C-alpha angles and dihedrals in degrees: 000000000000126000094222133051128234095265093051090047091053092050092050090047090054089052090051089050092051091048090049090051091049090052093048100045100069109088094013089124094045119131116285110261144175117001092349086096090069089056095046104039107022118019105043100053095100138029090251110029117230093195126106087274091068089108087073103031106147101089091046091051089054090046090052090054090044089057092046092059091055110272114136143149127040097302098040097047094044091057086081097062088038089059091053090046092055093045089059091070102061088042090055089049090051092050094048092047092052093045095049123334145309093280090056091047092053091049091051091047091049093053091050090050092058099035104127096213092047090049089051096050091046084068100041120093095229135096099263099094088052092050092055090046092052091049091054092046089050092055092045089054092048090054089046091052090054087063102031117025099195129157090236089054092051092046089053091047092053094044092051091049091050090048089051097053091044089052096050132355092223088068084084087071088056091050090051089057091042089055087065089051089053091051091050090050092068131151092022087059116039113236093229091057092052091048092047093049093052092044090054090051090053092048093049090052095051094088088060097051093090090057090050093051092048090052096048091047091053102036106014095106097044096095121063122194131220098203098192091063099029097090095043088051091049094052092043090052093046094049104032105013136231103282101053106081139086101236130196120208102293103188129222098311093043093224114192121217141164091282089072091048090051093049091049100041091129091068099024096061098055088041090056090050092053091042093051093051093045090049089055089050089047090058091047092050090055093051090069117100094216106047117196124256087239091061091047090053090049092056096040095048101032111020098041097049091046092050090050090050091049091051092047091049092049094048099042102028089229128122110264091147099071101139095225091054089057095044091123088069097057097086092051093050084059088057089056089050091052093049091046091053092046090053089063106086096193111099094202090054090052090051090051090053092048094046097044091043089053089051091052090051094048093050090046093049093049089051091048090058090056104063091159088072107024139050135339108311104121114203100220093163090060092044091056091045090053093048093046093050091049095044113118099154095254099082131089122227109203132194137166090231142003112286120217087190091066091042091054097050099032117008090182090063093047089058089055096050113121110213111214135184119225118242118255094233119011092192092061107028119200108240091244092049091047091050092047093054092042089053091053090051093045096053100045135061095213133015118216116188119191107219111197111169095214091061092034092058090054103038105025111011093163095049093239093159093055092047092050094050090047090054093049103035106022131244119347133226122227132215103196120203097165137341087267099042125051137151115225115207129202128178113202115249116258091257091059093047094050097048 
């Protein structure tokens, strides 16, 4: 029996929705960053994208239509993932209400509203907010089918699953876990209906398999994995988010060590307190003979997909544990958190979890609003503004590769980019390499080098170009826009200027 009626629950849910909107609006018009460029420049130029992302075309098709009806720019385009982010909240309420009661539904919806990683992806112009929304809708439909086994319900269930796998290939991991939920739902859901539904999803995906194979053949080896830190990164991202940490230079495999924990002690310590208490509650919850359906869903839709991803990473050496690829599992980790807290009978302990968890969220959100210091949100708009304001015609703007980010914000600067190759050994420069760098210094009054760690990790992971310029021209200056995006500045030595 619930303590609130349906009208009260609806009013509270609206307040949660408004709070979620308030948390997601700041920064919505921030500069495009990261992989958003693929969405803006490459993947949303046609109704069905013909780019390498055609193996997961659905979000980009929706984005294309979104652009056709007049939405543009950072704010306008990001309203689409924001919409999916907000829709997650009433779906969470519906799931929690069906699993237990309205109070539980409101608690589940509240945790989704303040989940840092879900806030973040509600603002990112990629498919991940949509993936999490589809996963929640899929579970809501499963619970509905347990009560009303209608053909329209099954058709909706299949269509959502097809939409999921056409939005991101990792949704198949979610469906693997969901298959266990369907088995557990017997006899309310007939086994033959579950099997038929999944078989239809597989058949409807077969036309896309060739696109998937082409992608994996071309890009499958691009991502390496550092397994010892993969799971800690996953849990940190799921609980605190991506853009909340002071990060050192991580290198190509982005290995995480104690140095990152030390730098981020302010948020790591309260997180460890909450984590320790929830782990104790987790153990208590599993001592019960009759475990709740909520806990089962948590394991089927979070634990099972993560274990499959761990196994795949271990066997192939590729990165199946990228947190954003497993974004569908975030809501169901929250179910495990709720059940772990409920297993702790002590009210003061529960208040400690709630209070410390709130502190973690507040610190994380403050960090999220300071992308110049924390995380991965590169401010390309500001980088272009800086370069434009300091452009006199006598400077050189260097990059390791062409940059669509610069082309988007200032096409005139992109045309002036000088693409350079790093030397093989900056300590012992080949005469031709030495002459090439000396010529760049000789012909320009100032050297600006755009350091973007994504390209740096691929083309110059040991920073040979920076080292070589330092040896020839002296120490550099740095204009830092974000830990992942900086502009290195060299002024030629007097001897070079006078020649």
